[in-house]
N, CA and C atoms of all chains as a GROMACS GRO file, in nm:
protein
  654
    1MET      N    1  19.204  16.151   7.911
    1MET     CA    2  19.105  16.142   7.805
    1MET      C    3  19.118  16.264   7.717
    2ASN      N    4  19.197  16.248   7.612
    2ASN     CA    5  19.238  16.364   7.533
    2ASN      C    6  19.190  16.357   7.390
    3LEU      N    7  19.190  16.473   7.328
    3LEU     CA    8  19.152  16.488   7.187
    3LEU      C    9  19.278  16.523   7.108
    4PHE      N   10  19.298  16.455   6.996
    4PHE     CA   11  19.418  16.475   6.915
    4PHE      C   12  19.382  16.521   6.775
    5ARG      N   13  19.475  16.598   6.718
    5ARG     CA   14  19.457  16.652   6.584
    5ARG      C   15  19.449  16.542   6.479
    6SER      N   16  19.531  16.437   6.496
    6SER     CA   17  19.536  16.330   6.395
    6SER      C   18  19.602  16.207   6.456
    7GLU      N   19  19.599  16.099   6.381
    7GLU     CA   20  19.666  15.975   6.423
    7GLU      C   21  19.816  15.999   6.445
    8GLU      N   22  19.877  16.075   6.357
    8GLU     CA   23  20.020  16.103   6.370
    8GLU      C   24  20.051  16.173   6.502
    9HIS      N   25  19.972  16.272   6.535
    9HIS     CA   26  19.994  16.345   6.661
    9HIS      C   27  19.972  16.252   6.781
   10MET      N   28  19.869  16.170   6.772
   10MET     CA   29  19.840  16.081   6.884
   10MET      C   30  19.953  15.978   6.904
   11GLN      N   31  20.001  15.921   6.793
   11GLN     CA   32  20.107  15.820   6.804
   11GLN      C   33  20.235  15.881   6.860
   12ARG      N   34  20.263  16.005   6.822
   12ARG     CA   35  20.384  16.071   6.875
   12ARG      C   36  20.369  16.092   7.026
   13TRP      N   37  20.251  16.132   7.071
   13TRP     CA   38  20.228  16.156   7.213
   13TRP      C   39  20.233  16.025   7.291
   14LEU      N   40  20.188  15.917   7.226
   14LEU     CA   41  20.184  15.787   7.293
   14LEU      C   42  20.320  15.718   7.297
   15ALA      N   43  20.419  15.772   7.230
   15ALA     CA   44  20.547  15.703   7.215
   15ALA      C   45  20.607  15.659   7.348
   16SER      N   46  20.586  15.741   7.451
   16SER     CA   47  20.645  15.708   7.581
   16SER      C   48  20.540  15.661   7.681
   17ARG      N   49  20.424  15.623   7.630
   17ARG     CA   50  20.315  15.582   7.720
   17ARG      C   51  20.257  15.447   7.674
   18ALA      N   52  20.197  15.376   7.769
   18ALA     CA   53  20.124  15.254   7.732
   18ALA      C   54  19.991  15.296   7.670
   19PRO      N   55  19.963  15.254   7.546
   19PRO     CA   56  19.840  15.300   7.481
   19PRO      C   57  19.715  15.240   7.544
   20GLY      N   58  19.605  15.315   7.533
   20GLY     CA   59  19.476  15.268   7.580
   20GLY      C   60  19.386  15.237   7.463
   21ALA      N   61  19.279  15.313   7.449
   21ALA     CA   62  19.183  15.291   7.340
   21ALA      C   63  19.156  15.422   7.268
   22THR      N   64  19.138  15.411   7.136
   22THR     CA   65  19.114  15.528   7.051
   22THR      C   66  18.981  15.514   6.980
   23ILE      N   67  18.905  15.623   6.976
   23ILE     CA   68  18.782  15.624   6.896
   23ILE      C   69  18.772  15.757   6.823
   24PRO      N   70  18.704  15.759   6.708
   24PRO     CA   71  18.685  15.886   6.636
   24PRO      C   72  18.598  15.981   6.718
   25VAL      N   73  18.614  16.110   6.692
   25VAL     CA   74  18.546  16.210   6.775
   25VAL      C   75  18.394  16.204   6.760
   26ASP      N   76  18.344  16.163   6.643
   26ASP     CA   77  18.198  16.157   6.632
   26ASP      C   78  18.141  16.046   6.720
   27ARG      N   79  18.219  15.941   6.739
   27ARG     CA   80  18.174  15.833   6.829
   27ARG      C   81  18.186  15.879   6.975
   28LEU      N   82  18.288  15.958   7.004
   28LEU     CA   83  18.299  16.015   7.139
   28LEU      C   84  18.176  16.100   7.170
   29SER      N   85  18.133  16.178   7.073
   29SER     CA   86  18.016  16.263   7.096
   29SER      C   87  17.892  16.177   7.122
   30GLU      N   88  17.878  16.070   7.045
   30GLU     CA   89  17.766  15.977   7.070
   30GLU      C   90  17.772  15.921   7.211
   31LEU      N   91  17.893  15.881   7.250
   31LEU     CA   92  17.912  15.826   7.384
   31LEU      C   93  17.877  15.929   7.492
   32ALA      N   94  17.927  16.050   7.474
   32ALA     CA   95  17.903  16.154   7.574
   32ALA      C   96  17.754  16.184   7.586
   33HIS      N   97  17.685  16.188   7.472
   33HIS     CA   98  17.542  16.219   7.478
   33HIS      C   99  17.463  16.105   7.544
   34ALA      N  100  17.504  15.982   7.519
   34ALA     CA  101  17.434  15.871   7.584
   34ALA      C  102  17.464  15.867   7.735
   35TRP      N  103  17.587  15.903   7.770
   35TRP     CA  104  17.634  15.888   7.910
   35TRP      C  105  17.584  16.002   7.999
   36TRP      N  106  17.584  16.125   7.944
   36TRP     CA  107  17.561  16.244   8.028
   36TRP      C  108  17.426  16.310   8.006
   37ASP      N  109  17.347  16.258   7.916
   37ASP     CA  110  17.222  16.324   7.874
   37ASP      C  111  17.132  16.365   7.990
   38ASP      N  112  17.124  16.283   8.094
   38ASP     CA  113  17.029  16.308   8.203
   38ASP      C  114  17.094  16.373   8.325
   39ARG      N  115  17.218  16.414   8.313
   39ARG     CA  116  17.298  16.448   8.431
   39ARG      C  117  17.246  16.568   8.510
   40VAL      N  118  17.181  16.664   8.445
   40VAL     CA  119  17.131  16.779   8.521
   40VAL      C  120  16.979  16.778   8.531
   41SER      N  121  16.918  16.668   8.496
   41SER     CA  122  16.773  16.658   8.512
   41SER      C  123  16.739  16.665   8.661
   42PRO      N  124  16.633  16.738   8.696
   42PRO     CA  125  16.593  16.741   8.838
   42PRO      C  126  16.552  16.604   8.890
   43ASP      N  127  16.519  16.515   8.798
   43ASP     CA  128  16.479  16.379   8.840
   43ASP      C  129  16.592  16.278   8.827
   44TRP      N  130  16.715  16.329   8.812
   44TRP     CA  131  16.829  16.238   8.791
   44TRP      C  132  16.842  16.137   8.904
   45ARG      N  133  16.873  16.016   8.866
   45ARG     CA  134  16.908  15.912   8.963
   45ARG      C  135  17.035  15.846   8.913
   46PRO      N  136  17.116  15.793   9.004
   46PRO     CA  137  17.243  15.734   8.960
   46PRO      C  138  17.220  15.620   8.862
   47HIS      N  139  17.305  15.616   8.758
   47HIS     CA  140  17.303  15.500   8.668
   47HIS      C  141  17.360  15.380   8.744
   48THR      N  142  17.305  15.265   8.714
   48THR     CA  143  17.368  15.144   8.766
   48THR      C  144  17.489  15.109   8.679
   49ARG      N  145  17.571  15.023   8.732
   49ARG     CA  146  17.685  14.974   8.653
   49ARG      C  147  17.636  14.911   8.523
   50ASP      N  148  17.527  14.834   8.530
   50ASP     CA  149  17.477  14.766   8.410
   50ASP      C  150  17.422  14.865   8.308
   51GLN      N  151  17.359  14.972   8.355
   51GLN     CA  152  17.311  15.074   8.261
   51GLN      C  153  17.429  15.135   8.186
   52ASN      N  154  17.535  15.167   8.259
   52ASN     CA  155  17.652  15.227   8.194
   52ASN      C  156  17.721  15.129   8.100
   53GLN      N  157  17.728  15.003   8.143
   53GLN     CA  158  17.791  14.904   8.055
   53GLN      C  159  17.708  14.887   7.927
   54ALA      N  160  17.578  14.896   7.940
   54ALA     CA  161  17.491  14.883   7.821
   54ALA      C  162  17.517  14.996   7.723
   55ILE      N  163  17.545  15.115   7.774
   55ILE     CA  164  17.577  15.227   7.684
   55ILE      C  165  17.705  15.196   7.607
   56LEU      N  166  17.806  15.150   7.678
   56LEU     CA  167  17.933  15.116   7.610
   56LEU      C  168  17.911  15.005   7.508
   57ASP      N  169  17.837  14.904   7.547
   57ASP     CA  170  17.814  14.791   7.456
   57ASP      C  171  17.739  14.835   7.331
   58ARG      N  172  17.638  14.921   7.353
   58ARG     CA  173  17.557  14.966   7.239
   58ARG      C  174  17.642  15.042   7.137
   59LEU      N  175  17.745  15.109   7.187
   59LEU     CA  176  17.834  15.184   7.097
   59LEU      C  177  17.952  15.100   7.051
   60ARG      N  178  17.942  14.971   7.074
   60ARG     CA  179  18.044  14.875   7.031
   60ARG      C  180  18.179  14.903   7.097
   61LEU      N  181  18.175  14.955   7.217
   61LEU     CA  182  18.296  14.974   7.297
   61LEU      C  183  18.304  14.852   7.388
   62THR      N  184  18.362  14.747   7.335
   62THR     CA  185  18.360  14.617   7.401
   62THR      C  186  18.502  14.568   7.427
   63GLY      N  187  18.512  14.454   7.492
   63GLY     CA  188  18.644  14.400   7.526
   63GLY      C  189  18.685  14.443   7.665
   64ASP      N  190  18.796  14.387   7.711
   64ASP     CA  191  18.840  14.411   7.849
   64ASP      C  192  18.859  14.558   7.880
   65PHE      N  193  18.907  14.635   7.782
   65PHE     CA  194  18.937  14.777   7.810
   65PHE      C  195  18.811  14.852   7.854
   66TRP      N  196  18.698  14.818   7.794
   66TRP     CA  197  18.575  14.893   7.820
   66TRP      C  198  18.485  14.822   7.922
   67ARG      N  199  18.538  14.725   7.994
   67ARG     CA  200  18.459  14.650   8.092
   67ARG      C  201  18.463  14.722   8.226
   68LEU      N  202  18.346  14.770   8.272
   68LEU     CA  203  18.339  14.841   8.401
   68LEU      C  204  18.355  14.743   8.516
   69PRO      N  205  18.405  14.791   8.630
   69PRO     CA  206  18.421  14.700   8.744
   69PRO      C  207  18.284  14.658   8.799
   70ASN      N  208  18.280  14.542   8.861
   70ASN     CA  209  18.153  14.490   8.911
   70ASN      C  210  18.108  14.556   9.040
   71SER      N  211  18.199  14.606   9.119
   71SER     CA  212  18.156  14.666   9.247
   71SER      C  213  18.139  14.815   9.233
   72MET      N  214  17.287  15.566   9.737
   72MET     CA  215  17.260  15.709   9.757
   72MET      C  216  17.117  15.724   9.810
   73ASP      N  217  17.104  15.771   9.933
   73ASP     CA  218  16.968  15.780   9.988
   73ASP      C  219  16.901  15.909   9.939
   74GLY      N  220  16.774  15.924   9.979
   74GLY     CA  221  16.696  16.036   9.929
   74GLY      C  222  16.752  16.172   9.964
   75ASP      N  223  16.804  16.186  10.087
   75ASP     CA  224  16.860  16.315  10.129
   75ASP      C  225  16.984  16.349  10.048
   76ASP      N  226  17.068  16.250  10.026
   76ASP     CA  227  17.191  16.276   9.949
   76ASP      C  228  17.159  16.302   9.802
   77LEU      N  229  17.059  16.232   9.750
   77LEU     CA  230  17.018  16.257   9.612
   77LEU      C  231  16.966  16.400   9.598
   78SER      N  232  16.888  16.442   9.695
   78SER     CA  233  16.836  16.579   9.693
   78SER      C  234  16.950  16.681   9.702
   79LEU      N  235  17.046  16.653   9.790
   79LEU     CA  236  17.161  16.743   9.803
   79LEU      C  237  17.240  16.748   9.673
   80ARG      N  238  17.259  16.634   9.613
   80ARG     CA  239  17.332  16.627   9.486
   80ARG      C  240  17.260  16.706   9.376
   81ASN      N  241  17.129  16.686   9.365
   81ASN     CA  242  17.055  16.754   9.259
   81ASN      C  243  17.049  16.904   9.283
   82LEU      N  244  17.041  16.944   9.410
   82LEU     CA  245  17.042  17.086   9.440
   82LEU      C  246  17.179  17.148   9.410
   83THR      N  247  17.284  17.072   9.436
   83THR     CA  248  17.420  17.120   9.406
   83THR      C  249  17.436  17.143   9.256
   84TYR      N  250  17.387  17.048   9.177
   84TYR     CA  251  17.394  17.065   9.031
   84TYR      C  252  17.307  17.182   8.984
   85ALA      N  253  17.190  17.196   9.043
   85ALA     CA  254  17.101  17.307   9.003
   85ALA      C  255  17.170  17.440   9.031
   86ARG      N  256  17.238  17.450   9.144
   86ARG     CA  257  17.306  17.575   9.176
   86ARG      C  258  17.424  17.599   9.083
   87LEU      N  259  17.492  17.492   9.046
   87LEU     CA  260  17.602  17.503   8.949
   87LEU      C  261  17.550  17.563   8.817
   88LEU      N  262  17.435  17.514   8.773
   88LEU     CA  263  17.379  17.564   8.646
   88LEU      C  264  17.336  17.710   8.659
   89GLU      N  265  17.281  17.746   8.774
   89GLU     CA  266  17.237  17.885   8.794
   89GLU      C  267  17.354  17.981   8.791
   90ARG      N  268  17.462  17.943   8.859
   90ARG     CA  269  17.574  18.034   8.878
   90ARG      C  270  17.679  18.023   8.767
   91GLY      N  271  17.679  17.910   8.695
   91GLY     CA  272  17.783  17.891   8.594
   91GLY      C  273  17.916  17.850   8.654
   92ARG      N  274  17.915  17.807   8.778
   92ARG     CA  275  18.036  17.757   8.845
   92ARG      C  276  17.992  17.667   8.960
   93ALA      N  277  18.087  17.588   9.008
   93ALA     CA  278  18.054  17.500   9.119
   93ALA      C  279  18.028  17.581   9.246
   94PRO      N  280  17.921  17.550   9.317
   94PRO     CA  281  17.895  17.622   9.442
   94PRO      C  282  17.990  17.577   9.553
   95THR      N  283  18.007  17.662   9.651
   95THR     CA  284  18.083  17.623   9.770
   95THR      C  285  17.988  17.553   9.868
   96ALA      N  286  18.048  17.480   9.962
   96ALA     CA  287  17.966  17.414  10.064
   96ALA      C  288  17.888  17.517  10.144
   97ALA      N  289  17.949  17.631  10.171
   97ALA     CA  290  17.880  17.736  10.248
   97ALA      C  291  17.760  17.789  10.171
   98GLU      N  292  17.774  17.803  10.039
   98GLU     CA  293  17.662  17.851   9.958
   98GLU      C  294  17.546  17.752   9.961
   99ILE      N  295  17.579  17.623   9.954
   99ILE     CA  296  17.472  17.523   9.958
   99ILE      C  297  17.407  17.520  10.096
  100ALA      N  298  17.486  17.535  10.199
  100ALA     CA  299  17.428  17.540  10.334
  100ALA      C  300  17.331  17.657  10.345
  101ALA      N  301  17.372  17.772  10.295
  101ALA     CA  302  17.286  17.890  10.304
  101ALA      C  303  17.160  17.873  10.221
  102ALA      N  304  17.173  17.807  10.106
  102ALA     CA  305  17.058  17.792  10.016
  102ALA      C  306  16.958  17.690  10.066
  103THR      N  307  17.004  17.595  10.145
  103THR     CA  308  16.917  17.484  10.184
  103THR      C  309  16.872  17.489  10.328
  104GLY      N  310  16.936  17.572  10.408
  104GLY     CA  311  16.904  17.573  10.549
  104GLY      C  312  16.970  17.461  10.626
  105ARG      N  313  17.055  17.384  10.557
  105ARG     CA  314  17.133  17.281  10.626
  105ARG      C  315  17.253  17.347  10.691
  106SER      N  316  17.306  17.282  10.793
  106SER     CA  317  17.428  17.335  10.853
  106SER      C  318  17.546  17.303  10.761
  107LEU      N  319  17.653  17.380  10.774
  107LEU     CA  320  17.772  17.353  10.693
  107LEU      C  321  17.825  17.211  10.716
  108PRO      N  322  17.836  17.164  10.842
  108PRO     CA  323  17.881  17.025  10.861
  108PRO      C  324  17.790  16.922  10.793
  109GLU      N  325  17.660  16.950  10.789
  109GLU     CA  326  17.568  16.857  10.721
  109GLU      C  327  17.598  16.851  10.571
  110VAL      N  328  17.622  16.968  10.512
  110VAL     CA  329  17.653  16.972  10.369
  110VAL      C  330  17.786  16.902  10.343
  111VAL      N  331  17.885  16.931  10.424
  111VAL     CA  332  18.017  16.870  10.406
  111VAL      C  333  18.006  16.717  10.418
  112ALA      N  334  17.933  16.671  10.519
  112ALA     CA  335  17.918  16.525  10.538
  112ALA      C  336  17.843  16.463  10.420
  113GLY      N  337  17.740  16.533  10.370
  113GLY     CA  338  17.665  16.482  10.255
  113GLY      C  339  17.752  16.477  10.130
  114TRP      N  340  17.828  16.582  10.107
  114TRP     CA  341  17.920  16.583   9.992
  114TRP      C  342  18.023  16.471  10.004
  115GLU      N  343  18.070  16.446  10.124
  115GLU     CA  344  18.168  16.336  10.142
  115GLU      C  345  18.107  16.201  10.103
  116ARG      N  346  17.981  16.182  10.139
  116ARG     CA  347  17.915  16.056  10.100
  116ARG      C  348  17.899  16.050   9.948
  117LEU      N  349  17.864  16.164   9.888
  117LEU     CA  350  17.850  16.167   9.741
  117LEU      C  351  17.985  16.143   9.674
  118HIS      N  352  18.091  16.196   9.732
  118HIS     CA  353  18.226  16.172   9.680
  118HIS      C  354  18.257  16.021   9.683
  119ALA      N  355  18.222  15.958   9.796
  119ALA     CA  356  18.250  15.813   9.810
  119ALA      C  357  18.171  15.732   9.707
  120GLU      N  358  18.055  15.784   9.665
  120GLU     CA  359  17.970  15.712   9.569
  120GLU      C  360  17.989  15.764   9.426
  121HIS      N  361  18.092  15.846   9.405
  121HIS     CA  362  18.125  15.900   9.273
  121HIS      C  363  18.018  15.996   9.221
  122GLY      N  364  17.943  16.056   9.312
  122GLY     CA  365  17.843  16.155   9.272
  122GLY      C  366  17.902  16.293   9.254
  123LEU      N  367  18.011  16.320   9.324
  123LEU     CA  368  18.090  16.443   9.313
  123LEU      C  369  18.235  16.403   9.338
  124VAL      N  370  18.327  16.491   9.300
  124VAL     CA  371  18.467  16.470   9.336
  124VAL      C  372  18.513  16.595   9.411
  125LEU      N  373  18.560  16.574   9.533
  125LEU     CA  374  18.598  16.684   9.621
  125LEU      C  375  18.750  16.701   9.630
  126ASP      N  376  18.791  16.824   9.651
  126ASP     CA  377  18.931  16.851   9.683
  126ASP      C  378  18.959  16.795   9.822
  127ARG      N  379  19.062  16.713   9.833
  127ARG     CA  380  19.087  16.646   9.961
  127ARG      C  381  19.132  16.744  10.069
  128VAL      N  382  19.182  16.859  10.030
  128VAL     CA  383  19.228  16.957  10.130
  128VAL      C  384  19.115  17.054  10.167
  129THR      N  385  19.053  17.114  10.067
  129THR     CA  386  18.953  17.218  10.095
  129THR      C  387  18.813  17.161  10.116
  130GLY      N  388  18.787  17.040  10.064
  130GLY     CA  389  18.653  16.983  10.072
  130GLY      C  390  18.556  17.042   9.970
  131GLU      N  391  18.604  17.131   9.884
  131GLU     CA  392  18.516  17.191   9.783
  131GLU      C  393  18.514  17.104   9.657
  132ILE      N  394  18.425  17.139   9.564
  132ILE     CA  395  18.403  17.055   9.446
  132ILE      C  396  18.514  17.074   9.343
  133VAL      N  397  18.575  16.964   9.304
  133VAL     CA  398  18.671  16.964   9.193
  133VAL      C  399  18.599  16.924   9.064
  134MET      N  400  18.512  16.824   9.075
  134MET     CA  401  18.436  16.776   8.960
  134MET      C  402  18.290  16.753   9.000
  135ALA      N  403  18.201  16.802   8.919
  135ALA     CA  404  18.062  16.761   8.923
  135ALA      C  405  18.037  16.715   8.779
  136ASN      N  406  18.082  16.597   8.750
  136ASN     CA  407  18.090  16.550   8.611
  136ASN      C  408  17.958  16.569   8.538
  137PRO      N  409  17.965  16.616   8.415
  137PRO     CA  410  18.083  16.641   8.334
  137PRO      C  411  18.150  16.776   8.357
  138PHE      N  412  18.098  16.857   8.448
  138PHE     CA  413  18.153  16.990   8.472
  138PHE      C  414  18.275  16.982   8.563
  139SER      N  415  18.369  17.072   8.540
  139SER     CA  416  18.481  17.085   8.632
  139SER      C  417  18.456  17.202   8.724
  140GLY      N  418  18.495  17.187   8.849
  140GLY     CA  419  18.485  17.296   8.944
  140GLY      C  420  18.604  17.388   8.941
  141VAL      N  421  18.703  17.352   8.864
  141VAL     CA  422  18.826  17.432   8.855
  141VAL      C  423  18.862  17.450   8.707
  142PRO      N  424  18.938  17.554   8.674
  142PRO     CA  425  18.977  17.573   8.533
  142PRO      C  426  19.057  17.455   8.480
  143THR      N  427  19.028  17.418   8.355
  143THR     CA  428  19.098  17.308   8.289
  143THR      C  429  19.131  17.349   8.145
  144GLY      N  430  19.191  17.260   8.074
  144GLY     CA  431  19.223  17.284   7.934
  144GLY      C  432  19.108  17.254   7.839
  145TYR      N  433  18.991  17.226   7.893
  145TYR     CA  434  18.872  17.200   7.809
  145TYR      C  435  18.765  17.304   7.840
  146ARG      N  436  18.755  17.404   7.754
  146ARG     CA  437  18.654  17.509   7.771
  146ARG      C  438  18.540  17.481   7.675
  147VAL      N  439  18.419  17.500   7.725
  147VAL     CA  440  18.300  17.469   7.647
  147VAL      C  441  18.204  17.587   7.653
  148GLN      N  442  18.163  17.636   7.537
  148GLN     CA  443  18.059  17.738   7.532
  148GLN      C  444  17.928  17.669   7.494
  149ALA      N  445  17.831  17.679   7.582
  149ALA     CA  446  17.701  17.615   7.557
  149ALA      C  447  17.596  17.681   7.645
  150ALA      N  448  17.476  17.691   7.593
  150ALA     CA  449  17.363  17.748   7.668
  150ALA      C  450  17.396  17.886   7.724
  151GLY      N  451  17.469  17.964   7.644
  151GLY     CA  452  17.493  18.103   7.681
  151GLY      C  453  17.603  18.128   7.781
  152ARG      N  454  17.682  18.024   7.812
  152ARG     CA  455  17.789  18.041   7.910
  152ARG      C  456  17.914  17.965   7.868
  153TRP      N  457  18.024  17.999   7.931
  153TRP     CA  458  18.146  17.919   7.920
  153TRP      C  459  18.156  17.831   8.043
  154TRP      N  460  18.195  17.705   8.020
  154TRP     CA  461  18.211  17.607   8.126
  154TRP      C  462  18.349  17.543   8.111
  155TYR      N  463  18.391  17.474   8.214
  155TYR     CA  464  18.510  17.389   8.204
  155TYR      C  465  18.468  17.243   8.214
  156GLY      N  466  18.524  17.160   8.122
  156GLY     CA  467  18.505  17.016   8.130
  156GLY      C  468  18.629  16.953   8.188
  157ASN      N  469  18.614  16.831   8.240
  157ASN     CA  470  18.728  16.762   8.302
  157ASN      C  471  18.820  16.697   8.200
  158CYS      N  472  18.767  16.668   8.083
  158CYS     CA  473  18.842  16.596   7.979
  158CYS      C  474  18.762  16.609   7.850
  159ALA      N  475  18.812  16.545   7.744
  159ALA     CA  476  18.742  16.554   7.615
  159ALA      C  477  18.603  16.493   7.623
  160TRP      N  478  18.593  16.380   7.688
  160TRP     CA  479  18.461  16.314   7.703
  160TRP      C  480  18.364  16.408   7.774
  161ASP      N  481  18.408  16.467   7.883
  161ASP     CA  482  18.322  16.555   7.960
  161ASP      C  483  18.289  16.684   7.884
  162ALA      N  484  18.382  16.730   7.801
  162ALA     CA  485  18.354  16.851   7.723
  162ALA      C  486  18.231  16.828   7.634
  163PHE      N  487  18.228  16.716   7.566
  163PHE     CA  488  18.109  16.681   7.487
  163PHE      C  489  17.990  16.655   7.580
  164GLY      N  490  18.021  16.603   7.698
  164GLY     CA  491  17.916  16.574   7.796
  164GLY      C  492  17.845  16.699   7.844
  165ILE      N  493  17.914  16.811   7.845
  165ILE     CA  494  17.847  16.936   7.886
  165ILE      C  495  17.740  16.974   7.784
  166CYS      N  496  17.772  16.964   7.656
  166CYS     CA  497  17.668  16.987   7.554
  166CYS      C  498  17.554  16.888   7.573
  167ALA      N  499  17.587  16.763   7.603
  167ALA     CA  500  17.485  16.661   7.620
  167ALA      C  501  17.397  16.693   7.741
  168ALA      N  502  17.459  16.724   7.853
  168ALA     CA  503  17.384  16.749   7.976
  168ALA      C  504  17.294  16.871   7.963
  169LEU      N  505  17.342  16.972   7.890
  169LEU     CA  506  17.264  17.095   7.874
  169LEU      C  507  17.167  17.086   7.757
  170HIS      N  508  17.174  16.976   7.681
  170HIS     CA  509  17.090  16.959   7.562
  170HIS      C  510  17.106  17.079   7.470
  171ALA      N  511  17.231  17.112   7.445
  171ALA     CA  512  17.261  17.234   7.368
  171ALA      C  513  17.372  17.208   7.268
  172ASP      N  514  17.368  17.283   7.158
  172ASP     CA  515  17.485  17.288   7.071
  172ASP      C  516  17.596  17.361   7.147
  173GLY      N  517  17.717  17.350   7.099
  173GLY     CA  518  17.824  17.417   7.173
  173GLY      C  519  17.952  17.428   7.094
  174ARG      N  520  18.049  17.488   7.159
  174ARG     CA  521  18.182  17.501   7.101
  174ARG      C  522  18.283  17.458   7.207
  175ILE      N  523  18.372  17.369   7.168
  175ILE     CA  524  18.474  17.318   7.259
  175ILE      C  525  18.609  17.373   7.216
  176GLU      N  526  18.683  17.425   7.311
  176GLU     CA  527  18.817  17.476   7.283
  176GLU      C  528  18.917  17.404   7.372
  177THR      N  529  19.017  17.345   7.308
  177THR     CA  530  19.124  17.278   7.382
  177THR      C  531  19.250  17.286   7.297
  178SER      N  532  19.348  17.202   7.326
  178SER     CA  533  19.468  17.199   7.244
  178SER      C  534  19.513  17.055   7.228
  179CYS      N  535  19.585  17.029   7.119
  179CYS     CA  536  19.637  16.896   7.094
  179CYS      C  537  19.748  16.867   7.196
  180PRO      N  538  19.741  16.759   7.272
  180PRO     CA  539  19.844  16.731   7.372
  180PRO      C  540  19.983  16.710   7.312
  181ASP      N  541  19.987  16.673   7.184
  181ASP     CA  542  20.116  16.651   7.118
  181ASP      C  543  20.182  16.782   7.079
  182CYS      N  544  20.113  16.864   7.002
  182CYS     CA  545  20.177  16.984   6.944
  182CYS      C  546  20.138  17.112   7.014
  183GLY      N  547  20.035  17.107   7.096
  183GLY     CA  548  19.993  17.227   7.169
  183GLY      C  549  19.911  17.324   7.087
  184GLN      N  550  19.886  17.292   6.961
  184GLN     CA  551  19.808  17.384   6.878
  184GLN      C  552  19.660  17.379   6.919
  185PRO      N  553  19.592  17.494   6.908
  185PRO     CA  554  19.450  17.496   6.948
  185PRO      C  555  19.364  17.402   6.865
  186LEU      N  556  19.267  17.342   6.931
  186LEU     CA  557  19.164  17.264   6.863
  186LEU      C  558  19.030  17.327   6.899
  187ARG      N  559  18.952  17.356   6.798
  187ARG     CA  560  18.819  17.413   6.821
  187ARG      C  561  18.717  17.325   6.749
  188VAL      N  562  18.620  17.280   6.823
  188VAL     CA  563  18.518  17.191   6.767
  188VAL      C  564  18.381  17.249   6.795
  189ARG      N  565  18.302  17.259   6.692
  189ARG     CA  566  18.162  17.298   6.712
  189ARG      C  567  18.078  17.170   6.718
  190VAL      N  568  17.982  17.169   6.808
  190VAL     CA  569  17.891  17.055   6.822
  190VAL      C  570  17.752  17.105   6.786
  191ARG      N  571  17.696  17.046   6.681
  191ARG     CA  572  17.562  17.086   6.638
  191ARG      C  573  17.479  16.960   6.621
  192ASP      N  574  17.364  16.959   6.684
  192ASP     CA  575  17.278  16.840   6.681
  192ASP      C  576  17.358  16.714   6.719
  193GLN      N  577  17.440  16.731   6.821
  193GLN     CA  578  17.520  16.622   6.881
  193GLN      C  579  17.638  16.579   6.793
  194ARG      N  580  17.663  16.646   6.682
  194ARG     CA  581  17.769  16.602   6.591
  194ARG      C  582  17.882  16.705   6.588
  195PRO      N  583  18.005  16.660   6.604
  195PRO     CA  584  18.119  16.752   6.592
  195PRO      C  585  18.144  16.789   6.446
  196ASP      N  586  18.195  16.911   6.425
  196ASP     CA  587  18.212  16.957   6.287
  196ASP      C  588  18.348  16.918   6.228
  197ASP      N  589  18.434  16.855   6.307
  197ASP     CA  590  18.564  16.811   6.255
  197ASP      C  591  18.580  16.662   6.282
  198PRO      N  592  18.532  16.577   6.191
  198PRO     CA  593  18.533  16.433   6.219
  198PRO      C  594  18.671  16.370   6.214
  199GLY      N  595  18.772  16.448   6.181
  199GLY     CA  596  18.907  16.392   6.173
  199GLY      C  597  18.978  16.381   6.307
  200LEU      N  598  18.923  16.443   6.410
  200LEU     CA  599  18.988  16.439   6.541
  200LEU      C  600  18.973  16.300   6.603
  201LEU      N  601  19.068  16.267   6.690
  201LEU     CA  602  19.066  16.136   6.757
  201LEU      C  603  19.065  16.154   6.908
  202PHE      N  604  18.994  16.065   6.974
  202PHE     CA  605  18.987  16.063   7.120
  202PHE      C  606  19.068  15.944   7.169
  203HIS      N  607  19.155  15.968   7.267
  203HIS     CA  608  19.230  15.857   7.324
  203HIS      C  609  19.209  15.852   7.474
  204CYS      N  610  19.180  15.732   7.523
  204CYS     CA  611  19.160  15.707   7.666
  204CYS      C  612  19.272  15.613   7.711
  205LEU      N  613  19.355  15.659   7.802
  205LEU     CA  614  19.470  15.578   7.846
  205LEU      C  615  19.431  15.469   7.945
  206VAL      N  616  19.334  15.500   8.031
  206VAL     CA  617  19.306  15.413   8.146
  206VAL      C  618  19.187  15.322   8.117
  207PRO      N  619  19.200  15.191   8.141
  207PRO     CA  620  19.086  15.100   8.120
  207PRO      C  621  18.968  15.133   8.212
  208ALA      N  622  18.848  15.101   8.166
  208ALA     CA  623  18.726  15.136   8.240
  208ALA      C  624  18.728  15.083   8.383
  209ALA      N  625  18.784  14.968   8.403
  209ALA     CA  626  18.786  14.908   8.537
  209ALA      C  627  18.865  14.992   8.637
  210ARG      N  628  18.952  15.082   8.584
  210ARG     CA  629  19.038  15.161   8.675
  210ARG      C  630  19.011  15.310   8.669
  211TRP      N  631  18.903  15.351   8.602
  211TRP     CA  632  18.876  15.495   8.590
  211TRP      C  633  18.870  15.564   8.725
  212TRP      N  634  18.806  15.499   8.822
  212TRP     CA  635  18.786  15.567   8.951
  212TRP      C  636  18.900  15.540   9.050
  213ASP      N  637  19.003  15.466   9.008
  213ASP     CA  638  19.120  15.452   9.096
  213ASP      C  639  19.182  15.589   9.123
  214ASP      N  640  19.187  15.670   9.018
  214ASP     CA  641  19.237  15.808   9.028
  214ASP      C  642  19.166  15.888   8.919
  215ILE      N  643  19.047  15.936   8.951
  215ILE     CA  644  18.962  15.996   8.848
  215ILE      C  645  19.024  16.125   8.794
  216VAL      N  646  19.101  16.194   8.872
  216VAL     CA  647  19.163  16.317   8.821
  216VAL      C  648  19.266  16.282   8.712
  217PHE      N  649  19.344  16.176   8.734
  217PHE     CA  650  19.439  16.133   8.630
  217PHE      C  651  19.364  16.079   8.509
  218THR      N  652  19.261  15.997   8.534
  218THR     CA  653  19.182  15.941   8.422
  218THR      C  654  19.132  16.052   8.331
   0.00000   0.00000   0.00000
């Protein structure tokens, strides 16, 4: 899960790899804040799979690539 | 995750925040009055439930997501300290978890040049950067260190 300077740099790095999914960094920040916001709260409880999937869905990270496992 | 393990997990995170680094099992045992084997067994259960990631040899913390227990290529300055993140997602996650603005320092995997991003009010100051995730969500925990 890496950060790249530009599309050109990312495509060069991916040349010898099977590509995954790309999102702009501002959307990554949105995702990180939704995902990790409660992580050090003294009242933290584990997210369920459905809670995490809802975060991805809300940020329009959909399709097979962003589908969490059921178990 | 039962109540005892949840308590152990939350105490482990609290100690991480106090010290600015991942605590050792011995430190948690001393802080809680639990025996070292009790802490190790509890951490193992948390590892199995993805609550922590342990080094398979030493049994110590490698990841307390989004924080890394070991130095990485993602350094984050937030809430008055420097931290290590496990990846780009976790680097932003440290700002999120601490509810703080921050500065992320890493390098472009292609060219190796430094990348520095300031995060203010949850927004990065360089919107031209791109995040790439190689591994599909269904396989993130197959090998979380690689992911």
